[in-house]
C-alpha positions in Angstrom: 45.2 -50.9 -10.2 48.9 -50.0 -9.7 50.3 -48.2 -7.0 51.1 -45.2 -9.1 47.4 -44.8 -10.2 45.6 -42.1 -8.3 42.4 -43.0 -6.5 39.2 -42.1 -8.5 37.8 -38.9 -7.3 34.2 -38.7 -6.3 31.9 -36.8 -8.7 30.4 -33.5 -7.6 27.2 -34.8 -6.6 29.0 -37.5 -4.3 30.6 -34.8 -2.2 29.2 -34.3 1.4 28.8 -30.5 1.2 27.2 -30.7 -2.1 24.6 -33.1 -0.8 24.1 -30.7 2.1 23.6 -27.9 -0.1 21.0 -29.5 -2.2 19.2 -30.6 1.0 19.2 -27.0 2.1 18.3 -25.6 -1.2 14.9 -27.8 -1.2 14.1 -26.7 2.3 14.9 -23.0 1.9 13.1 -22.9 -1.5 9.9 -24.2 0.2 10.3 -21.9 3.2 11.0 -18.7 1.2 8.5 -19.4 -1.5 5.5 -19.9 1.0 6.7 -17.3 3.6 7.5 -14.5 1.0 4.3 -15.2 -1.0 2.2 -15.1 1.9 3.7 -12.1 3.5 3.4 -10.1 0.2 0.0 -11.2 -0.5 -1.4 -10.3 3.0 0.5 -7.0 3.0 -1.2 -5.7 -0.1 -4.4 -5.6 1.8 -8.1 -6.0 0.7 -8.8 -6.7 -3.0 -11.7 -4.7 -4.3 -11.2 -5.4 -8.0 -10.4 -8.2 -10.5 -7.0 -6.2 -11.3 -6.1 -6.3 -7.6 -6.9 -10.0 -7.3 -5.0 -10.7 -10.5 -2.0 -8.7 -9.1 -1.9 -10.6 -5.8 -2.0 -13.9 -7.7 0.7 -12.8 -9.9 2.8 -11.7 -6.9 2.5 -15.2 -5.5 3.5 -16.9 -8.7 6.4 -14.6 -9.3 7.7 -15.2 -5.8 7.6 -18.9 -6.2 9.4 -18.5 -9.7 12.3 -16.6 -7.8 12.2 -18.8 -4.7 14.7 -21.5 -6.2 17.3 -18.7 -6.8 16.9 -17.2 -3.3 17.0 -20.8 -1.9 20.2 -21.7 -3.7 22.0 -18.6 -2.2 20.7 -19.3 1.4 21.7 -23.0 0.9 25.2 -22.2 -0.1 25.5 -19.6 2.8 24.2 -22.0 5.4 26.7 -25.0 4.1 29.5 -22.4 4.4 28.5 -21.5 7.9 28.3 -25.0 9.3 31.5 -26.3 7.5 34.5 -26.8 9.5 36.9 -23.9 9.6 40.0 -24.3 7.5 43.2 -22.6 8.1 46.0 -22.0 5.5 46.7 -20.3 2.2 45.3 -23.1 0.0 41.6 -24.3 0.0 40.9 -27.6 1.6 41.1 -30.8 -0.6 37.3 -31.5 -0.1 36.5 -28.1 -1.5 38.1 -28.9 -4.9 34.8 -29.8 -6.7 35.8 -28.1 -10.2 32.1 -26.9 -10.5 33.2 -24.4 -13.0 34.2 -27.4 -15.3 31.2 -29.3 -14.7 29.5 -28.9 -18.1 26.2 -30.7 -17.3 25.7 -29.0 -14.0 26.3 -25.6 -15.8 24.0 -26.3 -18.7 21.5 -27.5 -16.4 21.4 -24.3 -14.4 21.4 -22.2 -17.6 18.3 -24.1 -18.9 16.5 -23.8 -15.7 17.0 -20.1 -15.0 16.2 -19.3 -18.5 12.9 -21.2 -18.5 12.1 -19.4 -15.1 12.8 -15.9 -16.7 10.9 -16.9 -19.9 7.8 -18.0 -18.0 7.8 -14.6 -15.9 7.9 -12.7 -19.1 5.2 -14.5 -21.1 2.9 -15.0 -18.3 3.1 -11.4 -16.9 2.5 -10.1 -20.6 -0.6 -12.3 -20.8 -1.9 -11.1 -17.4 -1.4 -7.4 -18.5 -3.3 -8.0 -21.7 -6.2 -9.3 -19.7 -6.1 -6.4 -17.3 -6.3 -4.0 -20.2 -9.2 -5.7 -21.8 -11.7 -3.3 -20.3 -10.2 -0.4 -22.4 -11.9 -1.9 -25.4 -15.1 -3.0 -23.7 -17.9 -1.0 -25.3 -20.2 -1.4 -22.2 -17.5 0.2 -19.9 -18.3 3.5 -18.1 -15.8 6.5 -18.7 -14.6 8.8 -16.0 -12.2 11.8 -16.5 -9.7 12.1 -13.8 -7.9 15.5 -13.3 -5.1 15.9 -10.8 -3.9 19.3 -9.5 -2.1 20.6 -6.5 -3.5 19.0 -4.2 -6.9 17.6 -5.2 -8.6 15.2 -7.6 -11.5 16.0 -9.7 -13.8 13.3 -11.5 -15.9 14.1 -14.4 -18.7 11.3 -15.2 -18.8 12.0 -18.9 -21.4 9.1 -19.6 -23.8 10.8 -17.1 -24.0 14.5 -18.2 -22.1 17.3 -16.4 -21.4 15.6 -13.1 -18.2 16.3 -11.2 -17.1 15.1 -7.7 -13.9 15.1 -5.4 -14.8 11.7 -4.2 -15.0 8.9 -6.8 -18.3 7.0 -7.0 -18.4 3.7 -8.9 -21.0 1.0 -9.5 -20.0 -2.4 -8.5 -19.3 -5.0 -11.2 -19.1 -2.3 -13.9 -16.0 -2.0 -16.0 -14.7 1.5 -15.8 -12.1 3.3 -18.1 -10.3 6.1 -16.4 -8.9 9.1 -18.6 -6.2 10.7 -16.5 -4.4 14.0 -16.8 -3.0 16.8 -14.8 -3.2 20.6 -14.6 0.1 21.4 -13.3 2.7 18.8 -12.3 3.0 14.9 -12.5 0.7 13.3 -10.1 0.0 9.6 -9.5 -3.4 8.1 -9.8 -3.4 5.3 -7.2 -6.5 3.4 -6.1 -4.9 1.3 -3.4 -7.3 -1.6 -2.9 -8.1 -1.9 -6.7 -4.4 -2.2 -7.8 -4.6 0.9 -10.1 -1.6 3.2 -10.3 -0.7 5.4 -13.3 0.8 8.8 -13.6 -1.2 11.9 -14.4 0.9 13.9 -16.7 0.1 17.6 -17.5 -0.9 18.0 -21.2 -1.3 14.2 -21.8 -4.0 11.7 -21.1 -3.4 8.3 -20.0 -5.9 5.5 -19.7 -6.3 2.6 -17.5 -9.2 0.4 -16.4 -10.7 -1.6 -13.7 -13.7 -3.5 -12.6 -14.8 -3.0 -9.0 -16.1 -6.1 -7.6 -16.8 -5.3 -3.8 -18.9 -2.8 -2.3 -17.2 -0.4 0.2 -15.1 2.7 0.7 -11.6 2.5 -0.5 -8.5 4.8 -0.6 -7.3 7.0 -3.5 -3.9 8.6 -3.1 -1.3 10.5 -5.1 1.7 8.3 -5.7 4.1 11.0 -7.1 5.8 13.6 -5.0 3.8 16.7 -6.3 4.8 19.6 -3.8 4.3 20.7 -0.3 0.9 19.1 0.5 1.4 15.9 -1.5 0.7 13.7 1.6 -2.8 15.3 1.8 -3.7 14.6 -1.9 -5.9 11.8 -1.0 -9.6 11.0 -1.3 -12.1 8.1 -1.0 -13.6 5.8 -3.7 -17.2 4.7 -3.0 -18.2 1.3 -4.6 -22.0 1.2 -4.5 -24.7 -0.8 -6.1 -25.9 0.2 -9.5 -29.2 1.4 -8.0 -27.3 3.7 -5.4 -25.0 4.8 -8.1 -28.0 5.9 -10.3 -29.7 7.7 -7.3 -26.3 9.6 -6.6 -25.8 10.6 -10.2 -29.5 12.1 -10.3 -28.8 13.8 -7.0 -25.9 15.6 -8.6 -27.9 16.8 -11.6 -26.9 14.1 -14.0 -28.6 11.4 -16.1 -28.5 7.8 -14.9 
């Protein structure tokens, strides 16, 4: 090599700070993926339906899908923080990676991020279709839900003229809710079942769930609906089929 020839510059991946960034990327992706997924799953509380279980699982998967993006941002920030301070009007020589001109690197990132987004869309759509399957189940029971300031009414249309202000459901029985409102928009939210849908005046919305755990759960309004919005809540009693039949009969209905 002649004295006039410039020394060969190392490739992007041979740079020390790039290697550091890749290392931090792997570490932070694992930490963020695990910690964020577990934090969200635990904060969502007890699962009382298949829909809630699916929602918790979906949140875990989506968090892991997003973790590489958050991990890369954290890795770049960490590399910047631990790098030596440079003074002057021009960037240091070792910072000149020309990443914007690295075609292979740009193409790889574009493909990976596109695949992650496509997976989230397709997989999420499949999960939603599965959750809505009970709407077409001929064996599902039907409950009319009516919201009004500031209470809920439930009509068990398969069991005669039975109405209640607490919701009663048999365990392991698919149920379709037909939801409407008498005045303003309310939000029908069964917290531990992962069901949340608007109750709109003059319009009926439908959603479904299959309670799979006996217990007493929370039902709240999820839309600001007036002065006593915070008090528009009641209980959901998930009981055995025998106990449900007995309750229906005690209310004058037909089991």
